C-alpha positions in Angstrom: 0.0 0.0 0.1 1.4 3.4 -1.0 1.5 6.2 1.4 -1.1 8.6 -0.2 -3.8 6.0 -0.1 -3.1 5.4 3.6 -2.7 8.9 4.6 -5.4 10.7 2.5 -8.2 8.1 2.5 -7.7 7.0 6.2 -7.7 10.6 7.3 -11.0 11.2 5.5 -12.5 8.0 7.1 -11.3 8.9 10.6 -12.8 12.4 10.3 -16.1 11.1 9.1 -15.7 12.8 5.7 -16.3 11.1 2.3 -13.1 10.0 0.8 -12.8 10.3 -3.0 -9.9 8.6 -4.7 -9.1 9.9 -8.0 -7.1 7.4 -10.0 -5.0 10.0 -11.9 -2.5 10.1 -9.1 -0.1 7.6 -7.6 -2.8 5.0 -6.5 -4.0 2.3 -8.8 -7.3 0.6 -9.3 -5.9 -2.6 -7.9 -4.7 -0.9 -4.7 -8.1 0.7 -4.4 -9.9 -2.6 -4.7 -7.7 -4.3 -2.1 -7.6 -1.5 0.4 -8.9 -2.2 3.9 -11.1 -0.7 5.2 -13.0 -0.3 1.8 -12.8 3.1 0.2 -15.9 5.4 -0.1 -15.6 6.4 -3.6 -13.1 5.6 -6.5 -13.3 7.5 -9.8 -11.0 7.4 -12.8 -10.7 11.2 -13.1 -12.1 14.5 -11.9 -14.4 14.7 -14.9 -16.1 11.4 -13.8 -16.5 12.8 -10.2 -18.1 16.1 -11.6 -20.5 14.0 -13.7 -21.5 12.2 -10.6 -22.0 15.5 -8.7 -24.2 17.0 -11.4 -26.3 13.7 -11.6 -26.9 13.8 -7.8 -27.7 17.4 -8.0 -30.2 16.7 -10.7 -31.8 13.8 -8.7 -32.1 16.0 -5.7 -34.1 18.7 -7.4 
């Protein structure tokens, strides 16, 4: 397990925040799948995350 996954994602989980892992950095999809505890949300890039936010906003209207 690489350090950014451990520090960033675990910090989010411990603080009660939603952790979003964007796979354009150092972490790989394989690391995300095998991470324990499970990650909250994994996206391939920021554009995908933006699309998800837009969809959620539309559903909430």
